[in-house]
N, CA, C and O of each residue as an XYZ file, in Angstrom:
324
protein
N      14.756     43.950    -14.395
C      15.047     43.825    -12.985
C      15.868     45.023    -12.525
O      17.076     45.094    -12.749
N      15.208     45.931    -11.899
C      15.905     47.075    -11.321
C      16.041     46.838     -9.822
O      15.216     46.153     -9.216
N      17.059     47.393     -9.245
C      17.327     47.210     -7.816
C      16.119     47.603     -6.970
O      15.809     46.916     -5.997
N      15.440     48.676     -7.312
C      14.311     49.119     -6.488
C      13.076     48.228     -6.643
O      12.139     48.344     -5.854
N      13.056     47.340     -7.642
C      11.940     46.416     -7.819
C      12.174     45.057     -7.161
O      11.251     44.248     -7.070
N      13.390     44.801     -6.707
C      13.732     43.496     -6.154
C      13.546     43.487     -4.640
O      13.672     44.521     -3.984
N      13.247     42.313     -4.092
C      13.136     42.175     -2.647
C      14.318     41.359     -2.146
O      14.863     40.527     -2.871
N      14.705     41.600     -0.915
C      15.792     40.840     -0.322
C      15.296     39.436      0.014
O      14.210     39.263      0.568
N      16.095     38.454     -0.323
C      15.739     37.061     -0.045
C      17.008     36.271      0.225
O      18.049     36.513     -0.386
N      16.908     35.329      1.143
C      18.038     34.441      1.395
C      18.078     33.381      0.299
O      17.146     33.278     -0.498
N      19.135     32.605      0.257
C      19.268     31.560     -0.748
C      18.130     30.532     -0.655
O      17.551     30.182     -1.683
N      17.792     30.035      0.552
C      16.671     29.083      0.631
C      15.331     29.694      0.210
O      14.517     29.024     -0.424
N      15.103     30.945      0.556
C      13.848     31.607      0.170
C      13.757     31.724     -1.347
O      12.699     31.483     -1.928
N      14.848     32.087     -1.980
C      14.865     32.237     -3.421
C      14.777     30.879     -4.119
O      14.220     30.779     -5.213
N      15.323     29.838     -3.492
C      15.295     28.499     -4.071
C      13.916     27.889     -4.128
O      13.711     26.917     -4.854
N      12.972     28.420     -3.394
C      11.610     27.882     -3.402
C      10.889     28.157     -4.712
O       9.803     27.626     -4.944
N      11.472     28.967     -5.559
C      10.852     29.299     -6.842
C      11.278     28.347     -7.956
O      10.990     28.590     -9.128
N      11.960     27.269     -7.595
C      12.400     26.310     -8.614
C      11.213     25.573     -9.223
O      10.123     25.535     -8.652
N      11.450     24.993    -10.390
C      10.424     24.197    -11.060
C      10.309     22.838    -10.372
O      11.159     22.470     -9.561
N       9.261     22.103    -10.701
C       9.080     20.758    -10.175
C      10.194     19.845    -10.665
O      10.741     20.040    -11.750
N      10.519     18.859     -9.864
C      11.463     17.851    -10.320
C      10.762     16.944    -11.327
O       9.538     16.813    -11.311
N      11.532     16.333    -12.184
C      10.947     15.487    -13.223
C      10.230     14.270    -12.658
O       9.297     13.759    -13.276
N      10.655     13.804    -11.496
C      10.039     12.608    -10.928
C       8.847     12.925    -10.023
O       8.370     12.043     -9.310
N       8.361     14.161    -10.039
C       7.207     14.548     -9.237
C       5.941     14.012     -9.887
O       5.584     14.425    -10.990
N       5.253     13.084     -9.201
C       4.061     12.470     -9.785
C       2.768     13.078     -9.259
O       1.718     12.908     -9.878
N       2.819     13.779     -8.136
C       1.597     14.350     -7.573
C       1.267     15.702     -8.184
O       0.113     16.129     -8.157
N       2.266     16.379     -8.734
C       2.048     17.709     -9.281
C       2.132     18.797     -8.239
O       1.920     19.968     -8.553
N       2.440     18.438     -6.996
C       2.541     19.408     -5.902
C       3.818     19.124     -5.130
O       4.080     17.980     -4.760
N       4.609     20.150     -4.886
C       5.816     19.994     -4.095
C       5.455     19.585     -2.677
O       4.571     20.184     -2.066
N       6.126     18.575     -2.149
C       5.916     18.150     -0.772
C       4.778     17.185     -0.553
O       4.465     16.859      0.592
N       4.143     16.714     -1.621
C       3.059     15.731     -1.511
C       3.449     14.522     -2.353
O       3.774     14.650     -3.534
N       3.413     13.350     -1.731
C       3.773     12.131     -2.463
C       2.905     10.970     -1.990
O       2.270     11.038     -0.937
N       2.890      9.907     -2.785
C       2.100      8.713     -2.501
C       3.001      7.678     -1.834
O       4.060      7.340     -2.362
N       2.579      7.176     -0.675
C       3.284      6.090     -0.009
C       2.573      4.789     -0.354
O       1.487      4.507      0.154
N       3.193      4.008     -1.214
C       2.575      2.779     -1.700
C       2.326      1.786     -0.560
O       1.293      1.117     -0.525
N       3.276      1.698      0.363
C       3.177      0.748      1.459
C       1.969      1.023      2.357
O       1.280      0.097      2.786
N       1.721      2.305      2.635
C       0.598      2.694      3.501
C      -0.670      3.008      2.715
O      -1.751      3.136      3.290
N      -0.531      3.132      1.401
C      -1.648      3.511      0.526
C      -2.282      4.822      0.976
O      -3.496      4.924      1.148
N      -1.425      5.815      1.158
C      -1.866      7.140      1.612
C      -1.010      8.213      0.960
O       0.129      7.973      0.559
N      -1.592      9.409      0.867
C      -0.867     10.584      0.410
C      -0.206     11.230      1.624
O      -0.825     11.368      2.679
N       1.049     11.622      1.466
C       1.810     12.212      2.561
C       2.177     13.646      2.203
O       2.603     13.935      1.084
N       2.002     14.541      3.182
C       2.406     15.936      3.017
C       3.565     16.206      3.965
O       3.502     15.872      5.148
N       4.626     16.812      3.438
C       5.769     17.164      4.264
C       6.343     18.480      3.777
O       6.063     18.913      2.659
N       7.149     19.119      4.621
C       7.717     20.414      4.280
C       9.113     20.495      4.875
O       9.352     19.986      5.970
N      10.024     21.124      4.171
C      11.380     21.346      4.667
C      11.506     22.811      5.064
O      11.221     23.712      4.276
N      11.940     23.029      6.303
C      12.067     24.394      6.801
C      13.298     24.474      7.686
O      13.461     23.667      8.602
N      14.156     25.433      7.422
C      15.410     25.618      8.161
C      16.248     24.346      8.191
O      16.845     24.016      9.215
N      16.290     23.638      7.074
C      17.105     22.448      6.958
C      16.533     21.205      7.615
O      17.208     20.178      7.677
N      15.304     21.276      8.105
C      14.688     20.127      8.761
C      13.427     19.716      8.006
O      12.626     20.560      7.603
N      13.265     18.407      7.823
C      12.060     17.882      7.185
C      10.989     17.722      8.253
O      11.222     17.095      9.287
N       9.816     18.288      8.000
C       8.709     18.198      8.955
C       7.563     17.431      8.329
O       7.159     17.718      7.202
N       7.044     16.469      9.048
C       5.913     15.655      8.629
C       4.646     16.457      8.891
O       4.372     16.815     10.036
N       3.880     16.741      7.864
C       2.641     17.495      8.029
C       1.471     16.551      8.257
O       0.552     16.875      9.008
N       1.495     15.382      7.614
C       0.441     14.401      7.841
C       0.291     13.450      6.672
O       0.885     13.640      5.611
N      -0.525     12.406      6.891
C      -0.837     11.463      5.815
C      -2.351     11.371      5.676
O      -3.083     11.401      6.665
N      -2.811     11.259      4.425
C      -4.234     11.370      4.130
C      -4.643     10.368      3.060
O      -3.838      9.993      2.207
N      -5.880      9.945      3.112
C      -6.416      9.043      2.098
C      -6.656      9.815      0.802
O      -6.415      9.287     -0.284
N      -7.128     11.058      0.904
C      -7.421     11.880     -0.270
C      -6.239     12.784     -0.604
O      -5.653     13.414      0.277
N      -5.905     12.836     -1.877
C      -4.807     13.677     -2.348
C      -5.108     15.157     -2.082
O      -4.217     15.921     -1.713
N      -6.370     15.549     -2.271
C      -6.758     16.950     -2.089
C      -6.533     17.415     -0.643
O      -6.145     18.560     -0.411
N      -6.780     16.524      0.324
C      -6.554     16.870      1.729
C      -5.074     17.120      1.991
O      -4.717     18.066      2.694
N      -4.214     16.276      1.430
C      -2.769     16.433      1.603
C      -2.288     17.735      0.967
O      -1.441     18.432      1.526
N      -2.832     18.056     -0.199
C      -2.448     19.295     -0.885
C      -2.867     20.506     -0.068
O      -2.090     21.450      0.080
N      -4.085     20.494      0.464
C      -4.587     21.615      1.256
C      -3.734     21.850      2.506
O      -3.393     22.989      2.826
N      -3.396     20.780      3.199
C      -2.590     20.911      4.416
C      -1.182     21.394      4.083
O      -0.613     22.194      4.827
N      -0.622     20.926      2.992
C       0.704     21.370      2.559
C       0.686     22.866      2.259
O       1.605     23.583      2.654
N      -0.341     23.344      1.571
C      -0.437     24.770      1.242
C      -0.585     25.630      2.502
O      -0.033     26.728      2.570
N      -1.325     25.135      3.494
C      -1.448     25.857      4.760
C      -0.107     25.923      5.481
O       0.224     26.943      6.086
N       0.663     24.847      5.421
C       1.992     24.836      6.037
C       2.929     25.803      5.317
O       3.757     26.453      5.954
N       2.802     25.900      3.990
C       3.607     26.864      3.235
C       3.315     28.285      3.692
O       4.236     29.077      3.888
N       2.036     28.611      3.864
C       1.669     29.948      4.327
C       2.266     30.223      5.691
O       2.772     31.316      5.946
N       2.209     29.230      6.570
C       2.704     29.394      7.941
C       4.221     29.576      7.976
O       4.720     30.486      8.639
N       4.958     28.716      7.267
C       6.410     28.721      7.376
C       7.121     29.610      6.369
O       8.164     30.181      6.690
N       6.578     29.746      5.144
C       7.280     30.476      4.106
C       6.780     31.896      3.889
O       7.517     32.734      3.369
N       5.545     32.182      4.276
C       4.994     33.529      4.128
C       4.988     33.981      2.673
O       4.496     33.270      1.797
N       5.533     35.157      2.421
C       5.494     35.725      1.082
C       6.418     35.004      0.101
O       6.330     35.249     -1.102
N       7.296     34.128      0.576
C       8.226     33.437     -0.292
C       7.729     32.063     -0.717
O       8.506     31.285     -1.271
N       6.466     31.737     -0.478
C       5.932     30.435     -0.872
C       5.673     30.399     -2.372
O       5.574     31.437     -3.027
N       5.567     29.188     -2.900
C       5.271     29.025     -4.328
C       3.869     29.534     -4.607
O       2.974     29.379     -3.776
N       3.677     30.122     -5.736
C       2.345     30.602     -6.105
C       1.829     29.757     -7.267
O       1.667     30.247     -8.384
N       1.573     28.473     -6.982
C       1.101     27.542     -8.022
C      -0.361     27.772     -8.300
O      -0.944     27.090     -9.142
């Protein structure tokens, strides 16, 4: 890690590179199963606020929408899973 190879990042931007939490069952950050509604939910946290992206019957749809929201809000600092 040389100074000229590093990019400037704020603490929240750099924190997006963390590993999954142990209790993550979907395998995707920001996507979870709501047992009560029997739907997959996609959400994203941006600037300290939780934003509801949507709820879907198919897990793949929730994952796709979450990834699009990451591109929109996080840009180059999004996870590269």
